[in-house]
N, CA, C, O and the ligand as a Tripos MOL2 file, in Angstrom:
@<TRIPOS>MOLECULE
protein
  297   295    75     0     0
PROTEIN
NO_CHARGES

@<TRIPOS>ATOM
      1 N           0.8510   -1.2050    0.0000 N.3       1 MET1
      2 CA          0.0000    0.0000    0.0000 C.3       1 MET1
      3 C           0.8770    1.2420    0.0000 C.2       1 MET1
      4 O           1.8110    1.3530    0.7940 O.2       1 MET1
      5 N           0.5750    2.1650   -0.8820 N.am      2 ALA2
      6 CA          1.3800    3.3830   -0.9890 C.3       2 ALA2
      7 C           1.1960    4.2520    0.2470 C.2       2 ALA2
      8 O           0.0990    4.3440    0.7980 O.2       2 ALA2
      9 N           2.2580    4.8750    0.6640 N.am      3 ARG3
     10 CA          2.1370    5.7770    1.8050 C.3       3 ARG3
     11 C           1.4930    7.0860    1.3680 C.2       3 ARG3
     12 O           1.5050    7.4530    0.1930 O.2       3 ARG3
     13 N           0.9240    7.7830    2.3700 N.am      4 LYS4
     14 CA          0.1940    9.0250    2.1060 C.3       4 LYS4
     15 C           0.7400   10.1520    2.9780 C.2       4 LYS4
     16 O           1.4260    9.9220    3.9740 O.2       4 LYS4
     17 N           0.4150   11.3690    2.5720 N.am      5 ILE5
     18 CA          0.8520   12.5640    3.2960 C.3       5 ILE5
     19 C          -0.3550   13.3350    3.8260 C.2       5 ILE5
     20 O          -1.3280   13.5530    3.1030 O.2       5 ILE5
     21 N          -0.2840   13.7440    5.0830 N.am      6 ALA6
     22 CA         -1.1680   14.7910    5.5950 C.3       6 ALA6
     23 C          -0.2540   15.9650    5.9380 C.2       6 ALA6
     24 O           0.6480   15.8320    6.7650 O.2       6 ALA6
     25 N          -0.4840   17.0970    5.3130 N.am      7 ASP7
     26 CA          0.4750   18.2020    5.3650 C.3       7 ASP7
     27 C          -0.1700   19.4550    5.9500 C.2       7 ASP7
     28 O          -0.9920   20.0970    5.2970 O.2       7 ASP7
     29 N           0.2050   19.8030    7.1820 N.am      8 CYS8
     30 CA         -0.3460   21.0110    7.8010 C.3       8 CYS8
     31 C           0.1150   22.2750    7.0930 C.2       8 CYS8
     32 O          -0.5540   23.3040    7.1850 O.2       8 CYS8
     33 N           1.2250   22.2260    6.4010 N.am      9 ARG9
     34 CA          1.7070   23.4250    5.6870 C.3       9 ARG9
     35 C           0.7250   23.8390    4.6090 C.2       9 ARG9
     36 O           0.7220   24.9850    4.1600 O.2       9 ARG9
     37 N          -0.1100   22.8900    4.1960 N.am     10 ARG10
     38 CA         -1.0380   23.1500    3.0990 C.3      10 ARG10
     39 C          -2.1610   24.0910    3.5220 C.2      10 ARG10
     40 O          -2.7980   24.7240    2.6800 O.2      10 ARG10
     41 N          -2.4030   24.1810    4.8400 N.am     11 PHE11
     42 CA         -3.5630   24.9410    5.3130 C.3      11 PHE11
     43 C          -3.1590   26.0510    6.2710 C.2      11 PHE11
     44 O          -2.1940   25.9330    7.0250 O.2      11 PHE11
     45 N          -3.9230   27.1240    6.2180 N.am     12 GLU12
     46 CA         -3.6800   28.2290    7.1300 C.3      12 GLU12
     47 C          -4.0320   27.7820    8.5500 C.2      12 GLU12
     48 O          -5.0300   27.0930    8.7620 O.2      12 GLU12
     49 N          -3.2060   28.1780    9.5190 N.am     13 SER13
     50 CA         -3.5210   27.8980   10.9200 C.3      13 SER13
     51 C          -2.9400   29.0090   11.7690 C.2      13 SER13
     52 O          -2.0100   29.7030   11.3600 O.2      13 SER13
     53 N          -3.5120   29.1710   12.9780 N.am     14 ASP14
     54 CA         -3.0590   30.2260   13.8720 C.3      14 ASP14
     55 C          -1.5810   30.0720   14.1950 C.2      14 ASP14
     56 O          -0.8620   31.0590   14.3550 O.2      14 ASP14
     57 N          -1.1340   28.8180   14.2890 N.am     15 SER15
     58 CA          0.2430   28.5690   14.7030 C.3      15 SER15
     59 C           1.1870   28.3970   13.5140 C.2      15 SER15
     60 O           2.3580   28.0630   13.6990 O.2      15 SER15
     61 N           0.6850   28.6220   12.2900 N.am     16 ASN16
     62 CA          1.5070   28.3700   11.1030 C.3      16 ASN16
     63 C           2.1940   27.0110   11.2020 C.2      16 ASN16
     64 O           3.4000   26.8850   10.9890 O.2      16 ASN16
     65 N           1.4110   26.0250   11.5250 N.am     17 CYS17
     66 CA          1.9280   24.6790   11.7700 C.3      17 CYS17
     67 C           2.6740   24.1580   10.5450 C.2      17 CYS17
     68 O           2.1990   24.2810    9.4160 O.2      17 CYS17
     69 N           3.8440   23.5760   10.7840 N.am     18 SER18
     70 CA          4.6610   23.0780    9.6670 C.3      18 SER18
     71 C           4.7390   21.5560    9.6480 C.2      18 SER18
     72 O           5.5700   20.9750    8.9500 O.2      18 SER18
     73 N           3.8680   20.9190   10.4190 N.am     19 LEU19
     74 CA          3.9520   19.4640   10.5410 C.3      19 LEU19
     75 C           3.5140   18.7580    9.2600 C.2      19 LEU19
     76 O           2.5060   19.1170    8.6520 O.2      19 LEU19
     77 N           4.2810   17.7550    8.8650 N.am     20 THR20
     78 CA          3.8850   16.8720    7.7720 C.3      20 THR20
     79 C           3.9260   15.4410    8.2880 C.2      20 THR20
     80 O           4.9280   15.0120    8.8590 O.2      20 THR20
     81 N           2.8570   14.7130    8.0920 N.am     21 ILE21
     82 CA          2.7570   13.3280    8.5580 C.3      21 ILE21
     83 C           2.7560   12.4260    7.3260 C.2      21 ILE21
     84 O           1.9470   12.6080    6.4170 O.2      21 ILE21
     85 N           3.6570   11.4650    7.3020 N.am     22 ILE22
     86 CA          3.7340   10.5470    6.1680 C.3      22 ILE22
     87 C           3.7260    9.1170    6.6850 C.2      22 ILE22
     88 O           4.4770    8.7820    7.6020 O.2      22 ILE22
     89 N           2.8930    8.2840    6.1100 N.am     23 GLY23
     90 CA          2.8540    6.8760    6.4910 C.3      23 GLY23
     91 C           1.7240    6.1770    5.7710 C.2      23 GLY23
     92 O           1.1180    6.7230    4.8490 O.2      23 GLY23
     93 N           1.4510    4.9590    6.2050 N.am     24 GLU24
     94 CA          0.3030    4.2370    5.6640 C.3      24 GLU24
     95 C          -0.9580    5.0310    5.9900 C.2      24 GLU24
     96 O          -1.0300    5.6980    7.0220 O.2      24 GLU24
     97 N          -1.9400    4.9570    5.1140 N.am     25 GLU25
     98 CA         -3.1300    5.8010    5.2350 C.3      25 GLU25
     99 C          -3.7450    5.7560    6.6400 C.2      25 GLU25
    100 O          -4.0370    6.8030    7.2170 O.2      25 GLU25
    101 N          -3.9400    4.5740    7.1830 N.am     26 ASP26
    102 CA         -4.5930    4.4710    8.4850 C.3      26 ASP26
    103 C          -3.7320    5.0500    9.6030 C.2      26 ASP26
    104 O          -4.2550    5.6200   10.5600 O.2      26 ASP26
    105 N          -2.4250    4.9080    9.4840 N.am     27 GLU27
    106 CA         -1.5210    5.4960   10.4690 C.3      27 GLU27
    107 C          -1.6070    7.0150   10.4160 C.2      27 GLU27
    108 O          -1.6710    7.6850   11.4470 O.2      27 GLU27
    109 N          -1.6080    7.5460    9.1980 N.am     28 VAL28
    110 CA         -1.6480    8.9980    9.0310 C.3      28 VAL28
    111 C          -2.9520    9.5660    9.5770 C.2      28 VAL28
    112 O          -2.9560   10.5940   10.2550 O.2      28 VAL28
    113 N          -4.0560    8.8930    9.2780 N.am     29 ILE29
    114 CA         -5.3530    9.3790    9.7560 C.3      29 ILE29
    115 C          -5.3900    9.4020   11.2830 C.2      29 ILE29
    116 O          -5.8610   10.3680   11.8840 O.2      29 ILE29
    117 N          -4.8870    8.3280   11.9110 N.am     30 ALA30
    118 CA         -4.9170    8.2590   13.3760 C.3      30 ALA30
    119 C          -4.1200    9.4030   13.9980 C.2      30 ALA30
    120 O          -4.5850   10.0480   14.9380 O.2      30 ALA30
    121 N          -2.9270    9.6540   13.4750 N.am     31 VAL31
    122 CA         -2.0770   10.7050   14.0370 C.3      31 VAL31
    123 C          -2.6200   12.0880   13.6650 C.2      31 VAL31
    124 O          -2.6220   12.9990   14.4930 O.2      31 VAL31
    125 N          -3.0730   12.2380   12.4350 N.am     32 ALA32
    126 CA         -3.5660   13.5420   11.9790 C.3      32 ALA32
    127 C          -4.8210   13.9560   12.7500 C.2      32 ALA32
    128 O          -4.9910   15.1330   13.0700 O.2      32 ALA32
    129 N          -5.7010   12.9950   13.0490 N.am     33 ALA33
    130 CA         -6.9240   13.3250   13.7850 C.3      33 ALA33
    131 C          -6.5730   13.7750   15.2040 C.2      33 ALA33
    132 O          -7.1450   14.7350   15.7190 O.2      33 ALA33
    133 N          -5.6290   13.0740   15.8250 N.am     34 LYS34
    134 CA         -5.2010   13.4540   17.1690 C.3      34 LYS34
    135 C          -4.5310   14.8260   17.1420 C.2      34 LYS34
    136 O          -4.7760   15.6610   18.0120 O.2      34 LYS34
    137 N          -3.6970   15.0480   16.1510 N.am     35 HIS35
    138 CA         -3.0100   16.3300   16.0040 C.3      35 HIS35
    139 C          -4.0140   17.4680   15.7520 C.2      35 HIS35
    140 O          -3.8980   18.5470   16.3340 O.2      35 HIS35
    141 N          -4.9780   17.2190   14.8970 N.am     36 ALA36
    142 CA         -5.9820   18.2500   14.5870 C.3      36 ALA36
    143 C          -6.7560   18.6310   15.8480 C.2      36 ALA36
    144 O          -7.1130   19.7930   16.0380 O.2      36 ALA36
    145 N          -7.0110   17.6480   16.7020 N.am     37 ALA37
    146 CA         -7.7350   17.9170   17.9460 C.3      37 ALA37
    147 C          -6.8240   18.6060   18.9640 C.2      37 ALA37
    148 O          -7.2230   19.5940   19.5820 O.2      37 ALA37
    149 N          -5.6050   18.0940   19.1420 N.am     38 ASP38
    150 CA         -4.6910   18.6290   20.1600 C.3      38 ASP38
    151 C          -4.2480   20.0500   19.8390 C.2      38 ASP38
    152 O          -4.2080   20.9140   20.7140 O.2      38 ASP38
    153 N          -3.9200   20.2760   18.5870 N.am     39 VAL39
    154 CA         -3.2370   21.5230   18.2230 C.3      39 VAL39
    155 C          -4.1650   22.5160   17.5250 C.2      39 VAL39
    156 O          -4.0190   23.7270   17.6880 O.2      39 VAL39
    157 N          -5.1150   22.0050   16.7510 N.am     40 HIS40
    158 CA         -5.8880   22.9120   15.9030 C.3      40 HIS40
    159 C          -7.3410   23.0680   16.3200 C.2      40 HIS40
    160 O          -8.1250   23.6930   15.6070 O.2      40 HIS40
    161 N          -7.7120   22.5030   17.4750 N.am     41 GLY41
    162 CA         -9.0320   22.7620   18.0200 C.3      41 GLY41
    163 C         -10.1730   22.0790   17.2980 C.2      41 GLY41
    164 O         -11.3360   22.4290   17.5020 O.2      41 GLY41
    165 N          -9.8530   21.0940   16.4440 N.am     42 HIS42
    166 CA        -10.9250   20.3280   15.8130 C.3      42 HIS42
    167 C         -11.4140   19.2670   16.7910 C.2      42 HIS42
    168 O         -10.7300   18.9350   17.7600 O.2      42 HIS42
    169 N         -12.5820   18.7510   16.5310 N.am     43 GLU43
    170 CA        -13.0660   17.6260   17.3160 C.3      43 GLU43
    171 C         -12.7510   16.3390   16.5680 C.2      43 GLU43
    172 O         -13.0330   16.2160   15.3760 O.2      43 GLU43
    173 N         -12.1620   15.3820   17.2790 N.am     44 ASP44
    174 CA        -11.7870   14.1110   16.6440 C.3      44 ASP44
    175 C         -13.0300   13.2450   16.4860 C.2      44 ASP44
    176 O         -13.3630   12.4500   17.3640 O.2      44 ASP44
    177 N         -13.6970   13.4070   15.3770 N.am     45 THR45
    178 CA        -14.9340   12.6780   15.1020 C.3      45 THR45
    179 C         -14.7400   11.8230   13.8500 C.2      45 THR45
    180 O         -13.7960   12.0390   13.0900 O.2      45 THR45
    181 N         -15.6230   10.8620   13.6350 N.am     46 PRO46
    182 CA        -15.5550   10.0860   12.3800 C.3      46 PRO46
    183 C         -15.6520   10.9890   11.1560 C.2      46 PRO46
    184 O         -15.0480   10.6990   10.1230 O.2      46 PRO46
    185 N         -16.4140   12.0920   11.2620 N.am     47 GLU47
    186 CA        -16.5460   13.0170   10.1380 C.3      47 GLU47
    187 C         -15.2130   13.6930    9.8490 C.2      47 GLU47
    188 O         -14.8170   13.8340    8.6920 O.2      47 GLU47
    189 N         -14.5140   14.1170   10.9240 N.am     48 LEU48
    190 CA        -13.1990   14.7500   10.7320 C.3      48 LEU48
    191 C         -12.2450   13.7610   10.0690 C.2      48 LEU48
    192 O         -11.5220   14.1190    9.1390 O.2      48 LEU48
    193 N         -12.2430   12.5300   10.5440 N.am     49 ARG49
    194 CA        -11.3340   11.5210    9.9820 C.3      49 ARG49
    195 C         -11.6410   11.2800    8.5080 C.2      49 ARG49
    196 O         -10.7380   11.0810    7.6960 O.2      49 ARG49
    197 N         -12.9300   11.3020    8.1780 N.am     50 GLU50
    198 CA        -13.3180   11.1210    6.7850 C.3      50 GLU50
    199 C         -12.8350   12.2920    5.9410 C.2      50 GLU50
    200 O         -12.3580   12.1150    4.8200 O.2      50 GLU50
    201 N         -12.9670   13.4970    6.5010 N.am     51 GLN51
    202 CA        -12.5120   14.6870    5.7880 C.3      51 GLN51
    203 C         -10.9960   14.6400    5.5850 C.2      51 GLN51
    204 O         -10.4940   14.9380    4.5010 O.2      51 GLN51
    205 N         -10.2750   14.2610    6.6450 N.am     52 LEU52
    206 CA         -8.8170   14.1710    6.5410 C.3      52 LEU52
    207 C          -8.4240   13.1570    5.4680 C.2      52 LEU52
    208 O          -7.4900   13.3830    4.6990 O.2      52 LEU52
    209 N          -9.1420   12.0470    5.4240 N.am     53 ARG53
    210 CA         -8.8540   11.0220    4.4300 C.3      53 ARG53
    211 C          -8.9230   11.5990    3.0170 C.2      53 ARG53
    212 O          -8.1270   11.2530    2.1430 O.2      53 ARG53
    213 N          -9.8990   12.4870    2.8190 N.am     54 GLY54
    214 CA        -10.0620   13.0990    1.5010 C.3      54 GLY54
    215 C          -8.9860   14.1160    1.1640 C.2      54 GLY54
    216 O          -8.8360   14.5100    0.0080 O.2      54 GLY54
    217 N          -8.2320   14.5450    2.1820 N.am     55 LEU55
    218 CA         -7.2040   15.5690    1.9700 C.3      55 LEU55
    219 C          -5.8030   14.9680    1.8480 C.2      55 LEU55
    220 O          -4.8330   15.6950    1.6340 O.2      55 LEU55
    221 N          -5.6960   13.6540    1.9820 N.am     56 LEU56
    222 CA         -4.3800   13.0210    1.8900 C.3      56 LEU56
    223 C          -3.8220   13.1700    0.4780 C.2      56 LEU56
    224 O          -4.5590   13.2100   -0.5070 O.2      56 LEU56
    225 N          -2.5110   13.2480    0.4150 N.am     57 GLU57
    226 CA         -1.8340   13.3550   -0.8710 C.3      57 GLU57
    227 C          -0.8690   12.1770   -1.0080 C.2      57 GLU57
    228 O          -0.4170   11.6230   -0.0050 O.2      57 GLU57
    229 N          -0.5580   11.8010   -2.2310 N.am     58 PRO58
    230 CA          0.3800   10.6880   -2.4170 C.3      58 PRO58
    231 C           1.7870   11.0380   -1.9270 C.2      58 PRO58
    232 O           2.2290   12.1820   -2.0320 O.2      58 PRO58
    233 N           2.4750   10.0360   -1.3930 N.am     59 GLU59
    234 CA          3.7970   10.2660   -0.8190 C.3      59 GLU59
    235 C           4.7520   10.9290   -1.8080 C.2      59 GLU59
    236 O           5.5610   11.7740   -1.4260 O.2      59 GLU59
    237 N           4.6570   10.5500   -3.0590 N.am     60 ASP60
    238 CA          5.6550   11.0660   -4.0140 C.3      60 ASP60
    239 C           5.3820   12.5040   -4.4410 C.2      60 ASP60
    240 O           6.1160   13.0570   -5.2600 O.2      60 ASP60
    241 N           4.3130   13.1240   -3.8810 N.am     61 SER61
    242 CA          4.0790   14.5380   -4.1800 C.3      61 SER61
    243 C           4.7290   15.4340   -3.1340 C.2      61 SER61
    244 O           4.6130   16.6580   -3.1920 O.2      61 SER61
    245 N           5.4250   14.8050   -2.1640 N.am     62 TYR62
    246 CA          6.0380   15.5950   -1.0820 C.3      62 TYR62
    247 C           7.0900   16.5610   -1.6250 C.2      62 TYR62
    248 O           7.9410   16.1900   -2.4320 O.2      62 TYR62
    249 N           7.0090   17.7970   -1.1650 N.am     63 ILE63
    250 CA          8.0060   18.8090   -1.5180 C.3      63 ILE63
    251 C           8.5660   19.3890   -0.2280 C.2      63 ILE63
    252 O           7.8090   19.8160    0.6450 O.2      63 ILE63
    253 N           9.8920   19.4060   -0.1040 N.am     64 ALA64
    254 CA         10.5240   19.9470    1.0900 C.3      64 ALA64
    255 C          10.3780   21.4680    1.1410 C.2      64 ALA64
    256 O          10.1120   22.1140    0.1270 O.2      64 ALA64
    257 N          10.5560   22.0230    2.3320 N.am     65 GLY65
    258 CA         10.5160   23.4720    2.4790 C.3      65 GLY65
    259 C           9.1270   23.9480    2.8280 C.2      65 GLY65
    260 O           8.4030   23.2690    3.5560 O.2      65 GLY65
    261 N           8.7410   25.1090    2.3180 N.am     66 SER66
    262 CA          7.4340   25.6630    2.6440 C.3      66 SER66
    263 C           6.5330   25.5790    1.4310 C.2      66 SER66
    264 O           6.9950   25.4090    0.3030 O.2      66 SER66
    265 N           5.2500   25.6980    1.6760 N.am     67 ARG67
    266 CA          4.2950   25.7370    0.5770 C.3      67 ARG67
    267 C           3.2180   26.7430    0.9160 C.2      67 ARG67
    268 O           3.0170   27.0950    2.0790 O.2      67 ARG67
    269 N           2.5250   27.2040   -0.1190 N.am     68 GLU68
    270 CA          1.5010   28.2220    0.0830 C.3      68 GLU68
    271 C           0.3010   27.6240    0.7980 C.2      68 GLU68
    272 O          -0.1890   26.5600    0.4190 O.2      68 GLU68
    273 N          -0.1750   28.3140    1.8430 N.am     69 ALA69
    274 CA         -1.2890   27.8050    2.6300 C.3      69 ALA69
    275 C          -2.6160   28.2810    2.0560 C.2      69 ALA69
    276 O          -2.7480   29.4190    1.6040 O.2      69 ALA69
    277 N          -3.5880   27.3890    2.0850 N.am     70 GLU70
    278 CA         -4.9570   27.7190    1.6820 C.3      70 GLU70
    279 C          -5.8440   27.5350    2.9130 C.2      70 GLU70
    280 O          -5.4540   26.8290    3.8430 O.2      70 GLU70
    281 N          -7.0260   28.1530    2.9410 N.am     71 PRO71
    282 CA         -7.8980   27.9620    4.1030 C.3      71 PRO71
    283 C          -8.2980   26.5060    4.2380 C.2      71 PRO71
    284 O          -8.5080   25.8150    3.2410 O.2      71 PRO71
    285 N          -8.4050   26.0340    5.4980 N.am     72 PHE72
    286 CA         -8.8830   24.6610    5.7180 C.3      72 PHE72
    287 C         -10.3390   24.5880    5.3090 C.2      72 PHE72
    288 O         -11.1400   25.4140    5.7460 O.2      72 PHE72
    289 N         -10.7020   23.6190    4.4790 N.am     73 PRO73
    290 CA        -12.0980   23.5420    4.0120 C.3      73 PRO73
    291 C         -13.0650   23.3610    5.1790 C.2      73 PRO73
    292 O         -12.8530   22.5150    6.0480 O.2      73 PRO73
    293 N         -14.1110   24.1510    5.1890 N.am     74 ALA74
    294 CA        -15.0570   24.1200    6.3220 C.3      74 ALA74
    295 C         -15.9520   22.9020    6.2410 C.2      74 ALA74
    296 O         -16.8080   22.7070    7.1050 O.2      74 ALA74
    297 ZN         -0.8100   21.0990   12.4380 Zn       75 ZN75
@<TRIPOS>BOND
     1     1     2 1
     2     2     3 1
     3     3     4 2
     4     3     5 am
     5     5     6 1
     6     6     7 1
     7     7     8 2
     8     7     9 am
     9     9    10 1
    10    10    11 1
    11    11    12 2
    12    11    13 am
    13    13    14 1
    14    14    15 1
    15    15    16 2
    16    15    17 am
    17    17    18 1
    18    18    19 1
    19    19    20 2
    20    19    21 am
    21    21    22 1
    22    22    23 1
    23    23    24 2
    24    23    25 am
    25    25    26 1
    26    26    27 1
    27    27    28 2
    28    27    29 am
    29    29    30 1
    30    30    31 1
    31    31    32 2
    32    31    33 am
    33    33    34 1
    34    34    35 1
    35    35    36 2
    36    35    37 am
    37    37    38 1
    38    38    39 1
    39    39    40 2
    40    39    41 am
    41    41    42 1
    42    42    43 1
    43    43    44 2
    44    43    45 am
    45    45    46 1
    46    46    47 1
    47    47    48 2
    48    47    49 am
    49    49    50 1
    50    50    51 1
    51    51    52 2
    52    51    53 am
    53    53    54 1
    54    54    55 1
    55    55    56 2
    56    55    57 am
    57    57    58 1
    58    58    59 1
    59    59    60 2
    60    59    61 am
    61    61    62 1
    62    62    63 1
    63    63    64 2
    64    63    65 am
    65    65    66 1
    66    66    67 1
    67    67    68 2
    68    67    69 am
    69    69    70 1
    70    70    71 1
    71    71    72 2
    72    71    73 am
    73    73    74 1
    74    74    75 1
    75    75    76 2
    76    75    77 am
    77    77    78 1
    78    78    79 1
    79    79    80 2
    80    79    81 am
    81    81    82 1
    82    82    83 1
    83    83    84 2
    84    83    85 am
    85    85    86 1
    86    86    87 1
    87    87    88 2
    88    87    89 am
    89    89    90 1
    90    90    91 1
    91    91    92 2
    92    91    93 am
    93    93    94 1
    94    94    95 1
    95    95    96 2
    96    95    97 am
    97    97    98 1
    98    98    99 1
    99    99   100 2
   100    99   101 am
   101   101   102 1
   102   102   103 1
   103   103   104 2
   104   103   105 am
   105   105   106 1
   106   106   107 1
   107   107   108 2
   108   107   109 am
   109   109   110 1
   110   110   111 1
   111   111   112 2
   112   111   113 am
   113   113   114 1
   114   114   115 1
   115   115   116 2
   116   115   117 am
   117   117   118 1
   118   118   119 1
   119   119   120 2
   120   119   121 am
   121   121   122 1
   122   122   123 1
   123   123   124 2
   124   123   125 am
   125   125   126 1
   126   126   127 1
   127   127   128 2
   128   127   129 am
   129   129   130 1
   130   130   131 1
   131   131   132 2
   132   131   133 am
   133   133   134 1
   134   134   135 1
   135   135   136 2
   136   135   137 am
   137   137   138 1
   138   138   139 1
   139   139   140 2
   140   139   141 am
   141   141   142 1
   142   142   143 1
   143   143   144 2
   144   143   145 am
   145   145   146 1
   146   146   147 1
   147   147   148 2
   148   147   149 am
   149   149   150 1
   150   150   151 1
   151   151   152 2
   152   151   153 am
   153   153   154 1
   154   154   155 1
   155   155   156 2
   156   155   157 am
   157   157   158 1
   158   158   159 1
   159   159   160 2
   160   159   161 am
   161   161   162 1
   162   162   163 1
   163   163   164 2
   164   163   165 am
   165   165   166 1
   166   166   167 1
   167   167   168 2
   168   167   169 am
   169   169   170 1
   170   170   171 1
   171   171   172 2
   172   171   173 am
   173   173   174 1
   174   174   175 1
   175   175   176 2
   176   175   177 am
   177   177   178 1
   178   178   179 1
   179   179   180 2
   180   179   181 am
   181   181   182 1
   182   182   183 1
   183   183   184 2
   184   183   185 am
   185   185   186 1
   186   186   187 1
   187   187   188 2
   188   187   189 am
   189   189   190 1
   190   190   191 1
   191   191   192 2
   192   191   193 am
   193   193   194 1
   194   194   195 1
   195   195   196 2
   196   195   197 am
   197   197   198 1
   198   198   199 1
   199   199   200 2
   200   199   201 am
   201   201   202 1
   202   202   203 1
   203   203   204 2
   204   203   205 am
   205   205   206 1
   206   206   207 1
   207   207   208 2
   208   207   209 am
   209   209   210 1
   210   210   211 1
   211   211   212 2
   212   211   213 am
   213   213   214 1
   214   214   215 1
   215   215   216 2
   216   215   217 am
   217   217   218 1
   218   218   219 1
   219   219   220 2
   220   219   221 am
   221   221   222 1
   222   222   223 1
   223   223   224 2
   224   223   225 am
   225   225   226 1
   226   226   227 1
   227   227   228 2
   228   227   229 am
   229   229   230 1
   230   230   231 1
   231   231   232 2
   232   231   233 am
   233   233   234 1
   234   234   235 1
   235   235   236 2
   236   235   237 am
   237   237   238 1
   238   238   239 1
   239   239   240 2
   240   239   241 am
   241   241   242 1
   242   242   243 1
   243   243   244 2
   244   243   245 am
   245   245   246 1
   246   246   247 1
   247   247   248 2
   248   247   249 am
   249   249   250 1
   250   250   251 1
   251   251   252 2
   252   251   253 am
   253   253   254 1
   254   254   255 1
   255   255   256 2
   256   255   257 am
   257   257   258 1
   258   258   259 1
   259   259   260 2
   260   259   261 am
   261   261   262 1
   262   262   263 1
   263   263   264 2
   264   263   265 am
   265   265   266 1
   266   266   267 1
   267   267   268 2
   268   267   269 am
   269   269   270 1
   270   270   271 1
   271   271   272 2
   272   271   273 am
   273   273   274 1
   274   274   275 1
   275   275   276 2
   276   275   277 am
   277   277   278 1
   278   278   279 1
   279   279   280 2
   280   279   281 am
   281   281   282 1
   282   282   283 1
   283   283   284 2
   284   283   285 am
   285   285   286 1
   286   286   287 1
   287   287   288 2
   288   287   289 am
   289   289   290 1
   290   290   291 1
   291   291   292 2
   292   291   293 am
   293   293   294 1
   294   294   295 1
   295   295   296 2
@<TRIPOS>SUBSTRUCTURE
     1 MET1         2 RESIDUE 1 A MET
     2 ALA2         6 RESIDUE 1 A ALA
     3 ARG3        10 RESIDUE 1 A ARG
     4 LYS4        14 RESIDUE 1 A LYS
     5 ILE5        18 RESIDUE 1 A ILE
     6 ALA6        22 RESIDUE 1 A ALA
     7 ASP7        26 RESIDUE 1 A ASP
     8 CYS8        30 RESIDUE 1 A CYS
     9 ARG9        34 RESIDUE 1 A ARG
    10 ARG10       38 RESIDUE 1 A ARG
    11 PHE11       42 RESIDUE 1 A PHE
    12 GLU12       46 RESIDUE 1 A GLU
    13 SER13       50 RESIDUE 1 A SER
    14 ASP14       54 RESIDUE 1 A ASP
    15 SER15       58 RESIDUE 1 A SER
    16 ASN16       62 RESIDUE 1 A ASN
    17 CYS17       66 RESIDUE 1 A CYS
    18 SER18       70 RESIDUE 1 A SER
    19 LEU19       74 RESIDUE 1 A LEU
    20 THR20       78 RESIDUE 1 A THR
    21 ILE21       82 RESIDUE 1 A ILE
    22 ILE22       86 RESIDUE 1 A ILE
    23 GLY23       90 RESIDUE 1 A GLY
    24 GLU24       94 RESIDUE 1 A GLU
    25 GLU25       98 RESIDUE 1 A GLU
    26 ASP26      102 RESIDUE 1 A ASP
    27 GLU27      106 RESIDUE 1 A GLU
    28 VAL28      110 RESIDUE 1 A VAL
    29 ILE29      114 RESIDUE 1 A ILE
    30 ALA30      118 RESIDUE 1 A ALA
    31 VAL31      122 RESIDUE 1 A VAL
    32 ALA32      126 RESIDUE 1 A ALA
    33 ALA33      130 RESIDUE 1 A ALA
    34 LYS34      134 RESIDUE 1 A LYS
    35 HIS35      138 RESIDUE 1 A HIS
    36 ALA36      142 RESIDUE 1 A ALA
    37 ALA37      146 RESIDUE 1 A ALA
    38 ASP38      150 RESIDUE 1 A ASP
    39 VAL39      154 RESIDUE 1 A VAL
    40 HIS40      158 RESIDUE 1 A HIS
    41 GLY41      162 RESIDUE 1 A GLY
    42 HIS42      166 RESIDUE 1 A HIS
    43 GLU43      170 RESIDUE 1 A GLU
    44 ASP44      174 RESIDUE 1 A ASP
    45 THR45      178 RESIDUE 1 A THR
    46 PRO46      182 RESIDUE 1 A PRO
    47 GLU47      186 RESIDUE 1 A GLU
    48 LEU48      190 RESIDUE 1 A LEU
    49 ARG49      194 RESIDUE 1 A ARG
    50 GLU50      198 RESIDUE 1 A GLU
    51 GLN51      202 RESIDUE 1 A GLN
    52 LEU52      206 RESIDUE 1 A LEU
    53 ARG53      210 RESIDUE 1 A ARG
    54 GLY54      214 RESIDUE 1 A GLY
    55 LEU55      218 RESIDUE 1 A LEU
    56 LEU56      222 RESIDUE 1 A LEU
    57 GLU57      226 RESIDUE 1 A GLU
    58 PRO58      230 RESIDUE 1 A PRO
    59 GLU59      234 RESIDUE 1 A GLU
    60 ASP60      238 RESIDUE 1 A ASP
    61 SER61      242 RESIDUE 1 A SER
    62 TYR62      246 RESIDUE 1 A TYR
    63 ILE63      250 RESIDUE 1 A ILE
    64 ALA64      254 RESIDUE 1 A ALA
    65 GLY65      258 RESIDUE 1 A GLY
    66 SER66      262 RESIDUE 1 A SER
    67 ARG67      266 RESIDUE 1 A ARG
    68 GLU68      270 RESIDUE 1 A GLU
    69 ALA69      274 RESIDUE 1 A ALA
    70 GLU70      278 RESIDUE 1 A GLU
    71 PRO71      282 RESIDUE 1 A PRO
    72 PHE72      286 RESIDUE 1 A PHE
    73 PRO73      290 RESIDUE 1 A PRO
    74 ALA74      294 RESIDUE 1 A ALA
    75 ZN75       297 GROUP 0 **** ****
């Protein structure tokens, strides 16, 4: 199974979070949901996890450094 990326740099946040999580899809979702709740004030719900799943990017699209942030989809 190809690894996936959840990239906080992709979205605007109060803390300008630079965290990037890379791993198997289920691993990334588990960590990203906890991170979104701990750091970004989201509620760790099945809906959030589903939304995060839709925002994952393929591992080989990873780019080092910074990237332009867009608003987190509501
Ligand atoms: Zn973050």
